[in-house]
C-alpha positions as CSV (number, residue, x, y, z in Angstrom):
1,V,5.4,-9.3,-11.4
2,T,8.0,-12.0,-12.0
3,R,7.3,-15.4,-13.5
4,A,9.3,-18.6,-13.2
5,R,8.7,-22.2,-14.4
6,R,7.9,-24.7,-11.7
7,N,10.3,-27.6,-11.4
8,G,9.0,-30.7,-13.3
9,D,5.9,-29.1,-14.7
10,R,6.1,-26.9,-17.7
11,R,2.4,-26.2,-17.7
12,T,2.6,-24.0,-14.6
13,S,4.4,-20.9,-13.5
14,M,5.2,-19.3,-10.2
15,V,4.2,-15.7,-10.1
16,R,5.6,-13.3,-7.5
17,L,5.4,-9.6,-6.9
18,T,8.6,-7.7,-7.4
19,E,9.9,-5.5,-4.6
20,E,8.3,-2.5,-6.3
21,G,5.0,-4.4,-6.7
22,S,5.1,-5.4,-3.0
23,K,5.5,-1.7,-2.0
24,A,2.6,-0.7,-4.3
25,F,0.4,-3.5,-2.9
26,A,1.2,-2.3,0.7
27,V,0.0,1.2,-0.2
28,I,-3.2,0.0,-1.9
29,A,-3.9,-2.5,0.9
30,A,-3.5,0.2,3.6
31,A,-5.8,2.5,1.7
32,H,-8.4,-0.3,1.3
33,E,-8.2,-1.1,5.0
34,S,-8.8,2.5,5.9
35,W,-11.8,2.7,3.5
36,I,-13.3,-0.4,5.0
37,G,-12.8,1.0,8.5
38,E,-14.7,4.2,7.4
39,L,-17.4,2.2,5.8
40,L,-18.0,-0.1,8.8
41,G,-17.1,2.4,11.5
42,D,-20.7,2.7,12.8
43,V,-21.5,-1.0,12.5
44,S,-22.0,-2.8,15.9
45,E,-20.1,-6.0,16.7
46,D,-23.4,-7.9,16.3
47,E,-24.1,-6.4,12.9
48,A,-20.5,-7.1,11.8
49,R,-20.9,-10.8,12.8
50,R,-24.2,-11.0,11.0
51,L,-22.6,-9.3,7.9
52,T,-19.7,-11.7,8.0
53,G,-22.0,-14.7,8.2
54,M,-24.0,-13.5,5.2
55,L,-20.9,-12.8,3.2
56,N,-19.6,-16.3,4.0
57,S,-22.9,-17.8,2.9
58,F,-22.8,-15.8,-0.4
59,R,-19.2,-17.0,-1.0
60,S,-20.2,-20.7,-0.2
61,N,-23.2,-20.5,-2.6
62,W,-21.0,-18.9,-5.3
63,E,-18.2,-21.5,-4.9
64,G,-20.9,-24.2,-5.2
65,R,-21.8,-22.9,-8.7
66,E,-18.4,-23.3,-10.1
């Protein structure tokens, strides 16, 4: 991770992944995508739509609490 000050605002920083971090993230993201594919492999399209709707509702409810 690299950090740099934002122009004009000393309270904030820009955070970016280094090239090495980007490569590591790509490996982890691919493994995660594969795991999700295995987890949901037998789920029908209708079930996936319902699950997506429920997860979106949970997220909306959670964001409303903050």
